[in-house]
N, C-alpha and C positions, 0 to 999 in steps of 0.2 A: 390506582394513580392514574392521572391523568396526564402524559406525557407528550411533547412535542420534540421530535429531533429535526436541526437546522442543520441543512449539505443537501447534497446533492443528491439525487437521486432521480428514477425511469423519465421520463425517456434519454435522460444525461446517460455516458457511458461509463465507464472505470471501475475501478479501485475505490474511490471512494463510494461512490454510487450502491456495489456489493455492500460493503462494512454496513452504509445507514441500512438498507433493506433487511439485513440480518440484524443489527441491533434493535431494529423495529417490532419486528418477527419476535424476538428472544423477550422484548417489555411485554410483546399480547402475549406469547405463550405464557407467562407468568402472571396473567389476569390484568396487566394495565390494558389503560387507552390509550395507543400509544400512535402516533401519527406522523408525517414527513412533512415539513415545506420547505420545498425545492425553491430550484432556478429557472425561471420563464428566462433569462439571459444570466447566465456565468459567465461567461467572457466574450468580449468583444471581436469578430473574426480576426481582427487584427492581432489580438494579441495570444490566439490558441495554438499552439505549434504542432497541431495531428491533422488530420485530412475532416475529421465532423466530431464535434460535442455527443453528437448520439446513437443512441442505439436502434437496429431495427430489429431488437429480440420484443417477446413479446411481455408485459408489465409485469412484476411479482407476484404473485393472487393474495388477497387479502392485506393487503396494505392501502392504508390511507395514505394518498400524494397531494400536495395544494403545490403547483407547481405556481410560483405569487413573485421573488424576490426577484428584479430586475439590477445587478452590481453597478449600473451605473447611473442609477436614476434616484436625487435624492427626495422625492416625494414620494415615491414608491416605497423608499426605505420605511417612513413615518406610517403612510399606512400599511404595511406588512406589516408593522410593530404595533399598531393601535388594535389588528384585527386579531392578532394572537393576547393582546393584551386582556382584550375583550374574552376569548375563549378560555382567558384564567386558569392555565395548566399548571399543575402542581411541582413540575419539575420542565424547562427546555434543557436540552440538551444541543449544543451546539460547535459543530466542526471546526476547527479553525487552520489551515495547512497553507497558508499562501497571504502576506499581507494587504492584498492587492484588494480582499474581502474583507479588510478592516474596517473601515468606513461604513459601509453597511452593513456589516453584521453587527457594530456595537450602536449604530444609530438604532438599529430594531431594536437591539435588547433593552436598548436604555428605555426605548418608547413599553415595553412590555412588562417592565420593572414597576412603572408607574403603579402594576394594579395594587404593589402593595402584598403580593402572595406566590408568585412564582421566583422558584429558585434557577438561576442558570448555572448550570455545569457544562463547562468548556473540554472536550477534547481534544488536545493538543496535539495534532497531527506533527508539525514544527512551529517552532517559534522564528527562530531564525533559517530562514529557504535557503536551501542549496544556490539557487542563485539569486545574488542579489541582485537588486532593482531600486533606482530613487523611490522613496517614501518609503521605506523598508519601517524604519525604525518611527517614525513617528507614527502610519498606521498601526500598526502592532501596540505603542503606547494608548493610540483611541480606544482601541479593541476591549484591551486588559480589563479594565476596572467596570466593563459593563458584566463581567462576572464574578462570581461569587466563591466560585471551586474550580477545579484544574484535577482531567485525569491527563498523564502522558504515559507513552508506552513505550519510553528509554529512559536510560539515566542521563543521555545526553538533551533532549528537552525538557527532561526536569529541570537540567541545570543550565541551559539556555533562558528559561522561565524565571528564573530565579536570579535573573540578572537584572531582570523588567520588573518582577514581583516580587516582594520578599515576604511578606505576611500570609496574605491569602493561601486555604489549605489545598492541597494537592497529592493527589494519589501517583505512586507509579505499578500501571496493569499492565501483565505480558498482553501483546497482542495476542485475539484470539481466533483459531482457525477458522480460517473458509471451509466450512464445511457445507456451503449451499452450492457444489458444484458438482455433485452427485458422489457414490462410490469407487473408491478404486476400482482400476480395470487392469487387466494383464499388460503389462509389456506388449506382448506378442497382439491384442486384440489393439491398442492403442494404434501404433505400429503399422498395421493393415490400413487403421481410418484415415491415414493419415500421407499413406504411399510412400513409408520411412524402409530401409532397410532393415531386413529381420534379427542379422546375425552382427550387425556390428554395434562398435563400442560408439556411445552418442552420450555426450552433455547439453546441458541446456543452459541458455542464456536466455530467462524468460521476461516482457514485461516492456514498457517505455521504454526507448536508447533518447539517455539525456546524457553528458558531457560525465556528470557525478558518477555515471553508475560504470563507467569505466571499461565498455563494453572493446573500448582499442588497446587497451591491457591485455586485457584477454584474447584479441588478436594477434598482441604480438606474441602471449605464450604458446599461442598455437602455433607460430613458426619458428620455436626454439625445436633444434637439431630432435631431441628427445622425444618431443610432442610429433610431430613430422612424422617421426621414424616407428612411433606407436599404432598407426594407424587407426587412433582416436578422432571421430568426427564433431563439429559445433554446430549445434540448431540453434541458430537466431530467431527466437519466436518475442513478436513484436513491434509496433509502429516506430518509426524513425519521429522522436518531437523534435529534431532540430536535423544539419545539413548532410546526408548519408554522403555526399563524396569523400570526405574523409577517410570514413571507415571503406569504402570498395577502394578509393585507392591504396589503402593497407591490405587489402586481401590479394589487388594486384601486385604490389610491390614485394609482397613475400613469396607468391604463388600459392596463394593459397585455397582455392577456387575450388577443389577438389575435398579439402577438410572443411568445408565450410557449408552449410544448408540454410539460404534466407526463408524464413517465412516472415516477414517485414510486413504485413497487412495488420490491422487492428485482429486480437482474437477475440473473438465473439464469446460469451461465456460458456455457450453449447460446446466449446471446443479445448475451455480450459482442460478439463479433464485429459482431455487425449494428447494435449503436448507434457502435461508432467508425470504421464504413467508412460509415456514414450522414452524417457529419458532414464539412463543410469545413476543419473548425478545433478543436481540443480547447480552454476556456480553463479555469484553475485559478487563480482569482482569490484565492487565500490571502491571509488575516492575517497567520499566521506558520505557518512550516513545517520541516521537519526534511529529508526527502527526501518522495517522493510514489509510490505505486505508479500512479497515474494515467500519470505521465510513460512507464514503461517498457511500456507501453500502447499509447500514442501514437507512443510509434518503431515499435514491431512493426508495425502498421497503418498507417505512415506517415502519419501524421498530423500537419500544423504544429500551433504551441500555441502561446496569449500564457499567460504566466505574469504574477503580481507578485512584487517584487524584496524579497524575503522567503526568509529563512532560505538551504536550499541549491536553489531553484527556477534563481534565475538561470544556478549554476553547470553544471546538468544540461542547459538549453535556452541554447545560443550564441544571443545576438543579432544578429536579424538572418540568420540562420542558419537554425536547427531552428523557432524562431519568433522571438516578439518576447514582449522583458521589460518592462514597464511599473509602476507606481507603484499601490498598492494603494487606489486612489480609484474613483469611478465614472468622472468625466472621463476621468482618463489610458488605463483600463482601455478604455472607447470607442473613442477616438482608437485603441491601437495595435488594438481588432481592423477599425477601418476602415483602416488602414494595412495589414493583412494583405490585405484585398480590392483593394485598389491594386496590391501586388504581385502577387500573385495567387496560388494554393496549388502550383501548377507549380514558383513561385522555388523552394519550401523543399526540393522532394522531393531532389534529388541531395545536397544539404545532409544530409539526414535518412538517404540510407541510406549514406553515409560514415559521421556519427557514431555511427551502431546495431552498428557493428563493434565499438563500444567494452565492451558490455554482455552479455557471454558469461557461461555459467554455472558457467563452467570456469574463469574466475577467480576466482570467489567459492569454489569447492572448492580451488581451490590455496591462496589464501588462508589457507582454515581448514585443512590441511593444515601449511603452513609454519610457523603462530601454536601450533599442538598439537606441530610437531616429530615429523612421522610423513613 
């Protein structure tokens, strides 16, 4: 089949691009002809919360990436849509993660479907965004009719989808493992690579720092008396996507500077393995969640997780098997982290190895083919 994947790709950085690269590789490995149509302008700089949208790492090998879409130029949308229409792909797979992209993607897809051949399958990361903005509902309502079917990666997003689109087919598929960051390495080697102490108890918060991800709750958990007495250190690895001052204030207010290791630059793909493998446990203290790209990373590197009881996280992290589920408040999170160390990392490893078998990329491509009728 000829497959076009519309979504972020190199030189854009981040989890969406990493996912798109790996999904395109899976289609190609299965004998299809898959290319990616990415963005020449993803976000105007005034709307982008990080330091840069671009990676300085080399492009992934053996992938065709067309850098075409300007997210704010309607003339461009028509041009790109007509170009893909002429390519006549069997399937277009489109990522939908933020309503801001609804007008651009919806217009492109309407043009593509004029060829009366292409089926459009949307991978919906979010339907109702974590952070509300003007235009969310009308942009989403404009986008959804341009799709023939949907894949979601959590029950929450599937439920949100059905608030807008009640009829078109949709499948729930577990977020596949990020297996493109290399094989696990020993904790000792990873800590040496990152210049971290070899014999300390270290937990990690990994990924972009945004309010809904609850780092502030985790910092308050670190301030609990039993956590202060435990000697556990928190490694915060990821770029601030909002003002860092409230977090720095919490660290100062609770005298946490000796307990917190801040690595708050963007973590390039080449360093992801070191950070995950250096930790004893991955903490996801989210206030709300759909699914999380950090969870399949933890599975791949066989790291137990402590997650909060919100959104799709509990279904992805079976309690007292691959990790522990806690209520999203400091006391409960602190107790779960201490319970993790009581049980020990090795307690969770057999369950992680068993559970991760469900997280294959072939499950996702099979669902897309099925929904497209191909």
